[in-house]
Each structure stands twice: as C-alpha cells, then as structure tokens.
DRENPA-3360 file (N, C-alpha, C; in nm, 2 decimals, always signed):
BEGIN
1 = LLRKREEF = +0.61/-0.06/-2.44/+0.74/-0.02/-2.40/+0.83/-0.11/-2.36 ~ +0.74/-0.20/-2.27/+0.83/-0.31/-2.23/+0.88/-0.40/-2.33 ~ +0.83/-0.42/-2.44/+0.86/-0.47/-2.56/+0.97/-0.42/-2.63 ~ +0.98/-0.31/-2.66/+1.09/-0.20/-2.71/+1.22/-0.24/-2.61 ~ +1.20/-0.26/-2.48/+1.30/-0.24/-2.36/+1.38/-0.34/-2.39 ~ +1.31/-0.48/-2.40/+1.34/-0.62/-2.42/+1.42/-0.61/-2.57 ~ +1.34/-0.56/-2.67/+1.44/-0.56/-2.80/+1.57/-0.48/-2.78 ~ +1.59/-0.36/-2.71/+1.72/-0.32/-2.69/+1.80/-0.41/-2.59;
9 = ANEPIIPP = +1.75/-0.48/-2.51/+1.83/-0.56/-2.43/+1.91/-0.66/-2.51 ~ +1.86/-0.71/-2.60/+1.92/-0.79/-2.67/+2.04/-0.74/-2.78 ~ +2.02/-0.59/-2.81/+2.10/-0.56/-2.89/+2.24/-0.53/-2.86 ~ +2.36/-0.58/-2.95/+2.50/-0.57/-2.89/+2.54/-0.43/-2.85 ~ +2.61/-0.40/-2.77/+2.65/-0.25/-2.72/+2.80/-0.26/-2.79 ~ +2.81/-0.16/-2.88/+2.94/-0.14/-2.95/+2.98/+0.00/-2.90 ~ +3.09/-0.02/-2.86/+3.14/+0.12/-2.77/+3.19/+0.22/-2.86 ~ +3.22/+0.36/-2.82/+3.27/+0.43/-2.92/+3.42/+0.41/-2.96;
17 = PLVRGDDL = +3.45/+0.43/-3.09/+3.56/+0.41/-3.11/+3.69/+0.49/-3.04 ~ +3.82/+0.39/-3.00/+3.91/+0.45/-2.94/+3.99/+0.57/-3.08 ~ +3.98/+0.52/-3.17/+4.08/+0.61/-3.25/+3.99/+0.66/-3.37 ~ +4.02/+0.77/-3.41/+3.94/+0.80/-3.56/+4.06/+0.86/-3.65 ~ +3.99/+0.87/-3.76/+4.10/+0.96/-3.87/+4.19/+1.07/-3.81 ~ +4.12/+1.17/-3.73/+4.19/+1.28/-3.69/+4.31/+1.23/-3.62 ~ +4.29/+1.14/-3.55/+4.39/+1.10/-3.44/+4.50/+1.02/-3.56 ~ +4.49/+0.96/-3.65/+4.57/+0.93/-3.75/+4.67/+1.04/-3.80;
25 = IALGMKPG = +4.57/+1.13/-3.85/+4.64/+1.27/-3.91/+4.72/+1.33/-3.82 ~ +4.70/+1.34/-3.67/+4.76/+1.38/-3.58/+4.89/+1.33/-3.57 ~ +4.90/+1.17/-3.59/+5.02/+1.09/-3.58/+5.10/+1.11/-3.72 ~ +5.06/+1.18/-3.80/+5.16/+1.22/-3.90/+5.11/+1.15/-4.04 ~ +4.99/+1.06/-4.04/+4.97/+0.98/-4.16/+4.90/+1.11/-4.25 ~ +4.88/+1.06/-4.37/+4.79/+1.13/-4.46/+4.68/+1.03/-4.51 ~ +4.55/+1.11/-4.48/+4.40/+1.04/-4.54/+4.45/+0.95/-4.68 ~ +4.39/+0.84/-4.67/+4.40/+0.72/-4.75/+4.35/+0.61/-4.75;
33 = PKFGEILE = +4.35/+0.52/-4.83/+4.26/+0.35/-4.80/+4.35/+0.32/-4.68 ~ +4.48/+0.33/-4.62/+4.51/+0.26/-4.53/+4.43/+0.31/-4.41 ~ +4.37/+0.42/-4.41/+4.29/+0.46/-4.27/+4.20/+0.38/-4.25 ~ +4.12/+0.33/-4.34/+4.01/+0.22/-4.31/+4.06/+0.08/-4.24 ~ +4.19/+0.06/-4.31/+4.25/-0.07/-4.27/+4.31/-0.05/-4.11 ~ +4.34/+0.06/-4.08/+4.40/+0.07/-3.94/+4.29/+0.09/-3.85 ~ +4.16/+0.18/-3.90/+4.05/+0.16/-3.78/+3.99/+0.05/-3.78 ~ +3.97/-0.03/-3.88/+3.92/-0.14/-3.86/+3.99/-0.26/-3.77;
41 = AVETLQLE = +4.12/-0.25/-3.78/+4.21/-0.32/-3.69/+4.21/-0.28/-3.54 ~ +4.20/-0.18/-3.53/+4.19/-0.13/-3.39/+4.07/-0.14/-3.35 ~ +3.94/-0.11/-3.41/+3.81/-0.16/-3.38/+3.79/-0.31/-3.33 ~ +3.84/-0.38/-3.44/+3.86/-0.56/-3.39/+3.89/-0.55/-3.25 ~ +4.05/-0.51/-3.25/+4.13/-0.53/-3.13/+4.05/-0.48/-2.98 ~ +3.98/-0.39/-3.01/+3.90/-0.30/-2.91/+3.80/-0.40/-2.86 ~ +3.69/-0.45/-2.98/+3.57/-0.54/-2.94/+3.64/-0.65/-2.86 ~ +3.75/-0.71/-2.91/+3.81/-0.86/-2.85/+3.89/-0.82/-2.71;
49 = GVLKDREE = +3.87/-0.71/-2.67/+3.93/-0.67/-2.51/+4.10/-0.66/-2.51 ~ +4.15/-0.66/-2.64/+4.31/-0.63/-2.68/+4.34/-0.47/-2.60 ~ +4.29/-0.42/-2.68/+4.28/-0.24/-2.66/+4.17/-0.18/-2.57 ~ +4.21/-0.12/-2.47/+4.10/-0.09/-2.37/+4.12/+0.06/-2.37 ~ +4.18/+0.13/-2.40/+4.16/+0.27/-2.38/+4.24/+0.36/-2.50 ~ +4.21/+0.47/-2.52/+4.28/+0.57/-2.64/+4.42/+0.55/-2.66 ~ +4.46/+0.59/-2.52/+4.60/+0.55/-2.53/+4.69/+0.44/-2.57 ~ +4.61/+0.32/-2.54/+4.67/+0.21/-2.57/+4.65/+0.17/-2.72;
57 = ALDWVTRE = +4.54/+0.24/-2.77/+4.52/+0.21/-2.90/+4.64/+0.29/-3.00 ~ +4.64/+0.40/-2.97/+4.73/+0.48/-3.03/+4.88/+0.46/-3.02 ~ +4.92/+0.40/-2.91/+5.05/+0.31/-2.88/+5.03/+0.20/-2.99 ~ +4.97/+0.13/-2.98/+4.94/+0.01/-3.06/+4.97/+0.05/-3.22 ~ +4.91/+0.17/-3.28/+4.91/+0.22/-3.40/+5.06/+0.28/-3.44 ~ +5.08/+0.34/-3.34/+5.22/+0.39/-3.38/+5.35/+0.29/-3.37 ~ +5.33/+0.17/-3.28/+5.42/+0.09/-3.30/+5.37/+0.00/-3.45 ~ +5.27/-0.06/-3.43/+5.23/-0.16/-3.58/+5.25/-0.06/-3.68;
65 = YSLGQKA = +5.24/+0.05/-3.74/+5.28/+0.09/-3.86/+5.40/+0.19/-3.84 ~ +5.50/+0.17/-3.74/+5.61/+0.24/-3.75/+5.61/+0.39/-3.78 ~ +5.49/+0.47/-3.69/+5.49/+0.58/-3.71/+5.60/+0.67/-3.62 ~ +5.62/+0.78/-3.63/+5.74/+0.86/-3.55/+5.84/+0.81/-3.54 ~ +5.90/+0.71/-3.61/+6.03/+0.64/-3.60/+6.07/+0.67/-3.74 ~ +6.24/+0.71/-3.69/+6.33/+0.73/-3.85/+6.37/+0.60/-3.87 ~ +6.38/+0.59/-4.00/+6.42/+0.44/-4.05/+6.59/+0.44/-4.05;
% end
C-alpha cells in the first residue's frame, strides 16, 4: 500500500478542464475540427496558470475567437 501511495505521489495532477465542448456550443460555435484546437489551447493556458477559472477561460475563448461580436 505504501509503495502504491508513493507511485501516485509522483504522478502529475491534471485538473479538470475549464471549458468543454458543451461550453463552446453554448457560445454559438458549431462542432467541428476547431473544437479540439480551442480546447487544447485552453488546457495549455490552464496548465501554464494563465487561465485560472471557467469564467476567465470562457472570456478568453470569446475574445480570441471573436465570438458574440458583430463584424
């Protein structure tokens, strides 16, 4: 049991994603290849500590991908 505990202690802790596909759909996006790109970018920024919570992540996606803005 102690050996297993030590193994898990060395595993990186990956937090749950701040944004999911459902969130992108709620922002008005249609599912497609861009979803993966956006979700990966958000995950990277989350792991780097740039995005700290869901609201901040959704704001970033909206700003970065010009969602909800009229051209």
